[in-house]
N, C-alpha and C positions, 0 to 999 in steps of 0.2 A: 454362141449367143452371149451378148454382154449383159451385165447386171441391169442396165437401164432397159434393155429389151425384155428381160425377164419380168421386171417390175411392171412395165407397160402391158405385158401379156396377162399378168394377174389382174391388173386394174380393169382391163377390158371385160373380164369375167365377173366382176363385182357389179351387182345391180345398184341403181340409185335409190330405190324405194326405202332401204333401211335408213338412209340419210334423212328422208322426210319423216319416217316413223320416229326415230330417236329425237329429232328436232321438235316434233309436235308434242312429245311427252314431257320434255324438260320444263316448260312453264307450268304445266299441270302438276308436276312433281314439286316445284317450288311453292305453288299455291297450297298443296297438301301439307308441306312442311310448315308453312306459315300458319295454317289453321290448327295444326296439331302441336304447335309450340316448338318446332324444330329450327326456327330462324332467329331465336334469341328474343331479347326484350322489345325490339322494334322490328317486327316481321315485315311490315309494309316497306320501310326504308331499305331493309336488307334485300327483299325481293326486287324492289325497284332498281337498286344498284346492281344486283346480280344479273338481271335481265339486260340492263344497259351494257354491262361489261361483256356479257356473252355475245350480244349483237355486234359489238366492236371486234371481238376476237374472231367471229365468223367472217366479218367483213375483211379483216386482215387476211384470212385464209382465201377469200375470193380474189383479193388483189394479188396474192402470191401464186395463183394458178399459172398465169402467163409467164412470169419470170422463171418459175420452176421448169416449165416446158422449154423455154428459150435457152436457159443457162445450164440446166441439168439433163434435159431430154426426157424427163418424166412427164407424161401427158395425163393430167387430171381434169381436162376440160369437161368431160362428161358429167362431172359433179358440180360444175360452177353454177349452173342454173338452180339446182337444188339448194346449194349454199346461199345463193343470192336471195331466193325466196324465204329461206329461213332467217336471213338478216332482217327482212321486212317484217316477218312474223314476230321475231323477238323484239324489234323496235316498237311494233304495235302493242305488244303485251306490256312492254316497259311504259309506254304512254298510258295504257288503260289502267295500270296499277297506280300511276301518278294521278290520273284524272279521277278515278272512282274511289280509290282507297286512301290516297294521300290528301289531295286538295278538296275534293268532293263537291264544292260549290262552284257553279259555273262562273259567277262573278269573280271569285278569287282565282279561278283558272285563267280568265282573261287578263286579270291584273298581273298575274305571274308572267304570262307570255309577253306582256307589254313592258313590264318593269325589270325583268331579269333577262339580261342578254343571252345567257347560256340556254335558257328555256326557249327564247326566240329562235336561236340557232337550231336547237333540237327540233322545233316545230317545222322550220324551213326544210330541214333534212327529211323529216317524215313526209311532208307534202311532195318533195321531189322524188321520193321513192315510190309514190303511188303509181305513176305511169310506167315505171320500170317493172313493178310487180304485175300490173295488169297486162303488160305486153310480153311477159316471160313465158311465151308458149309458141308452138310452131305455127299456129294460125296467124298470129300477129306478124311473125317473120315473113310469111307468104304475102300477107296483105300490104305490109309496109315496104317490103323489099329488103334484102340483106344490108344494103348500104345505109338506108334511112334508119333501120333498126339498130345497127351498130352505132350510128351517130347519136341516137337517142340514149342508148345505154352507156355512152361515155359520161353521162350525168353521174354515174356511179362514182367517178373520181371526185367530183365536187361533194357528193354526199359523204364520202369517206373523210375528206378534209373537215367538213362541218362536224362530223361525228367525233373526230379527234379533238377539235377545238372545244366542242360541247363538254367533253370529258375533262379537259384541262380547266375550263372555266368553272365547271360544276364543283371541282375539288376546292376552289376558293383559295388554294395555296399552290405554290410551285412544287407539288408533290412529284416524286420520281415516276411512279407508275403511269399517270396520264401522259407525261412527257415522252415516255418510252413508246406508248401506243401511237402518239402523234408522229414521233420519229419513224416508227415502222411504216406507217401509212405513207409519209412523204418519201421515205426511202424506196418503197415498193413502186410508187408512182414514178420516181426518178428512173428506175430500171426500165420503164416502158418507153422512155424518150429515145428516139432514134437519132443519136448524135451523128453529125456528118463526118464521114471518113476523110482524113487528110489525103490529099492527092500525093501520090508517091513521086518524088523528084528523081528523075533519072540521073545516075552518076556517069558522067562521061569518062 
């Protein structure tokens, strides 16, 4: 038995519910730290940034599932739906912290969305994620059909790019970290491209 087969054997025995459980607790833990003074002098901004960064990290993990299977033979597909739903959950928490704890006033929220391009991009990404989250269940797959369902969920690629651009623009400088995340996203998407194979030329 190869190492890859052993890893896949272990993965098959691991349930998905701990992924949901740990993911659900993380924003609650951040909120607790913010209330108790564990997030520094500006807990709202720190929590907002931490949740946004976490959502991007998990999104990178979602995009990495297919290349890891195709290039390394390790099959983590069973966790992809859980990770995808956690991305939406973290992005939603990121938005709620910004909406209720940072900006607070509806008029200012709208002004920020209109006047600040990175917030506009973030809102577009959040809206695009709604149908993905709502259809991330077996019932939706049966009703839509696998082909239509997969076509819809390819929107994830656009969401990932928007998320990376949002992070780059939110930094307001050409910081290294946001560029690394955007590069990772673009690189993982590039690995999904099925490049045409060159026809072999017979040597006479």
